[in-house]
C-alpha positions in Angstrom: 285.2 78.3 99.2 288.4 78.2 101.4 290.5 79.4 98.3 288.3 82.7 97.8 288.7 82.9 101.6 292.5 82.9 101.5 292.3 85.5 99.1 290.3 87.6 101.2 292.3 87.3 104.1 295.6 88.3 102.0 293.2 91.6 100.7 292.4 92.1 104.4 295.5 92.1 105.8 297.2 94.3 103.1 299.4 91.9 101.2 299.3 90.5 97.8 297.4 87.8 96.7 299.8 85.2 95.6 299.5 81.4 94.7 302.1 81.1 97.3 300.5 83.1 99.9 297.0 81.4 99.1 299.1 78.0 99.7 300.5 78.9 102.7 297.3 80.1 104.4 295.2 76.5 103.3 298.4 74.7 104.4 298.4 76.2 107.7 294.6 75.5 108.0 295.2 72.0 107.4 294.5 71.6 104.0 296.5 70.0 100.9 296.0 73.1 98.4 295.3 72.4 94.7 297.7 74.4 92.9 295.3 74.4 89.5 292.8 75.8 91.5 295.0 78.6 93.1 296.8 78.9 90.0 292.8 79.8 88.1 291.8 81.8 90.9 294.9 84.3 91.3 294.4 84.8 87.5 290.6 85.3 87.7 291.4 87.9 90.1 294.1 89.6 88.8 291.8 91.8 86.6 289.4 92.0 89.9 289.6 95.1 92.4 288.8 93.5 95.3 288.0 96.3 97.1 285.2 97.5 94.8 284.0 94.3 94.2 283.5 93.7 98.2 281.7 97.2 98.2 279.6 96.5 95.8 278.6 93.4 97.3 277.8 95.0 100.2 275.1 97.0 99.1 273.3 93.9 97.2 270.1 93.3 99.0 269.8 90.5 101.1 268.1 87.2 99.5 264.3 87.3 100.3 263.7 84.4 102.9 262.6 81.0 100.9 259.5 80.6 103.5 256.6 80.0 101.7 253.5 81.5 103.0 250.5 79.3 103.9 248.3 81.0 100.6 251.4 79.7 98.7 251.9 76.8 99.6 247.7 75.8 99.1 248.1 77.0 95.7 251.1 75.0 94.4 250.1 72.1 92.7 250.0 68.7 94.6 253.4 67.2 92.5 255.6 68.9 91.2 257.8 67.6 88.2 261.7 67.6 89.5 264.2 69.6 87.3 267.0 67.7 86.0 269.8 68.0 87.7 272.5 67.8 85.2 271.4 71.3 84.0 272.3 72.5 87.5 275.6 71.1 87.2 276.6 72.6 84.1 275.9 76.2 85.4 277.1 75.7 88.4 280.6 74.7 86.7 280.7 77.5 84.5 282.6 80.9 85.0 284.3 82.1 88.2 282.0 79.9 90.5 283.8 76.9 89.4 286.9 78.3 91.0 285.7 78.1 94.3 284.3 74.7 94.5 
């Protein structure tokens, strides 16, 4: 997440998003930058219009609250079978989300 935030800081300040600049921001924040993650992020953002992506994200509806209503809780089964964690990990590691750790 820090890597993405660093790129957004650079974008909002009108500076070019480069590997060196992201590394400097992370170092200034007291972190040890991972050069491979930075390189992957810069490559992934190379084809992205950050300004347009931020506009699109701003108009997306907010996520609905997770709290269940009493009626839904009463209708839910007493024990739900747990989902395997392996499937979730595989999904999280795919795509750009793996770059933002």
